[in-house]
C-alpha positions in Angstrom: -26.8 -40.9 1.6 -27.2 -37.3 2.7 -28.1 -38.4 6.3 -24.6 -39.7 6.9 -22.8 -36.8 5.2 -24.2 -34.2 7.7 -22.9 -35.9 10.8 -19.5 -36.4 9.1 -19.4 -32.7 8.3 -20.3 -31.8 11.9 -17.5 -34.0 13.2 -15.0 -32.5 10.8 -16.0 -29.0 11.7 -16.0 -29.7 15.5 -12.5 -31.1 15.3 -11.3 -28.0 13.5 -13.0 -25.7 16.0 -11.6 -27.5 19.0 -8.1 -27.2 17.6 -8.5 -23.5 17.1 -9.8 -23.1 20.6 -6.9 -25.1 22.1 -4.7 -22.9 24.4 -1.0 -23.6 24.5 1.3 -22.6 27.4 3.7 -19.8 26.5 6.7 -21.2 24.8 10.2 -20.3 26.1 12.1 -22.0 23.2 11.3 -23.0 19.6 13.1 -25.7 17.7 12.9 -26.0 13.9 14.3 -29.2 12.3 14.6 -28.3 8.6 15.3 -31.9 7.5 12.2 -33.3 9.3 10.2 -30.1 8.4 9.0 -29.7 12.0 8.7 -26.9 14.4 8.4 -27.7 18.1 7.4 -25.4 21.0 9.0 -26.0 24.4 8.0 -24.8 27.8 10.3 -25.5 30.8 12.4 -27.9 28.7 9.4 -30.0 27.6 7.8 -30.1 24.1 4.3 -28.8 24.1 3.3 -28.7 20.5 4.7 -29.7 17.1 3.9 -28.4 13.6 4.8 -30.7 10.7 5.0 -30.1 7.0 6.9 -26.8 7.2 7.4 -25.0 3.9 10.7 -23.1 3.1 12.3 -21.1 0.4 12.7 -22.4 -3.1 16.3 -23.6 -2.2 15.7 -25.3 1.2 19.0 -27.0 1.7 21.8 -25.1 3.4 22.1 -21.9 5.6 20.9 -18.6 4.2 24.0 -16.5 3.3 22.8 -13.8 0.9 19.8 -11.8 -0.1 17.9 -13.6 -2.8 19.4 -17.0 -2.2 16.0 -18.5 -1.4 17.3 -20.3 1.7 16.1 -20.4 5.3 18.7 -19.5 7.9 20.2 -22.1 10.3 21.4 -21.3 13.8 20.2 -19.6 16.9 18.1 -16.5 16.6 15.2 -14.7 18.5 11.6 -14.3 17.5 11.7 -10.6 18.3 8.6 -9.0 16.8 5.3 -9.7 15.1 3.4 -8.3 12.2 -0.4 -8.7 12.2 -0.7 -6.8 8.9 1.7 -8.7 6.7 1.0 -10.0 3.2 0.7 -13.4 4.8 -1.7 -14.5 7.5 0.2 -13.2 10.6 4.0 -13.3 10.8 6.6 -13.7 13.5 10.0 -12.2 12.8 13.3 -14.2 13.1 16.2 -12.0 14.1 18.3 -13.0 11.0 20.9 -11.8 10.2 23.1 -11.9 13.3 26.6 -10.4 13.5 28.2 -13.5 12.0 25.8 -13.6 9.1 26.4 -9.9 8.4 30.2 -10.3 8.6 30.2 -13.3 6.2 28.0 -11.5 3.6 30.0 -8.3 3.9 33.3 -10.2 3.4 31.8 -11.5 0.1 30.6 -8.0 -0.9 27.0 -9.0 -0.6 23.9 -8.3 1.5 22.8 -11.0 4.0 19.2 -10.2 3.3 16.6 -10.1 6.1 12.9 -10.0 6.9 12.8 -13.7 7.6 9.6 -14.7 9.2 7.4 -17.6 10.3 4.1 -16.9 8.7 0.8 -18.3 7.4 -0.3 -18.6 3.8 -0.6 -15.6 1.4 -3.6 -13.4 2.2 -4.6 -13.6 -1.5 -4.7 -17.4 -1.4 -8.4 -18.5 -1.9 -9.7 -20.9 0.7 -6.6 -20.5 2.9 -8.8 -20.5 6.0 -10.0 -24.0 5.1 -6.4 -25.3 5.4 -5.4 -24.9 1.8 -1.7 -24.3 1.4 0.5 -23.2 -1.5 2.2 -26.3 -2.9 5.8 -27.1 -2.2 8.5 -24.8 -1.0 7.6 -21.3 -2.2 8.9 -18.6 0.2 11.9 -16.4 -0.2 13.6 -18.0 2.9 10.8 -17.8 5.4 9.1 -20.7 7.2 5.4 -21.1 6.2 2.7 -23.0 8.0 -1.1 -23.2 7.7 -3.2 -20.2 8.8 -4.6 -22.3 11.7 -1.0 -23.2 12.8 0.3 -19.6 12.7 -2.7 -18.5 14.8 -1.6 -21.1 17.5 2.0 -20.0 17.2 1.0 -16.4 17.4 -0.7 -16.9 20.8 1.9 -19.2 22.2 5.2 -17.5 21.3 6.0 -14.2 23.2 8.4 -11.7 21.6 12.0 -12.4 22.7 11.6 -16.2 22.5 14.8 -18.0 21.3 14.6 -20.1 18.2 17.1 -22.7 16.9 16.9 -23.7 13.3 18.7 -27.0 12.6 19.7 -28.3 9.2 
């Protein structure tokens, strides 16, 4: 029995390793489809890589309007800077709130919130490097992916890349 387990483990490990070594072309556009829970990278108008199973805030339906509403923004933004030292495994900042988001929140006497990121799993999560994810939607409005996926996104998305988040 042990004889067939070792080759299976080697195959599983090699498939994880080859995925981590894959090099993607630099993305010039990112599309998030919240309802399908996908993030697709585009280069020269062509899709190059898709991440499925995105995780959002505790209230995933609808556009983020206020600080603490647990929603993920919808609309056009920019991935404008990155944080290698975040509380999550790497993070890419989404330029929410824009002028319209600020104006709406201010008209309601509220803060629009901010610090919306695409990031990996919490650094404190045991076994996160093995693909383990927090269950369900758990962020405060960010978009969470696996640690392996954020590593791929980190290398493929330059600062200044436009992102569209659709409902």
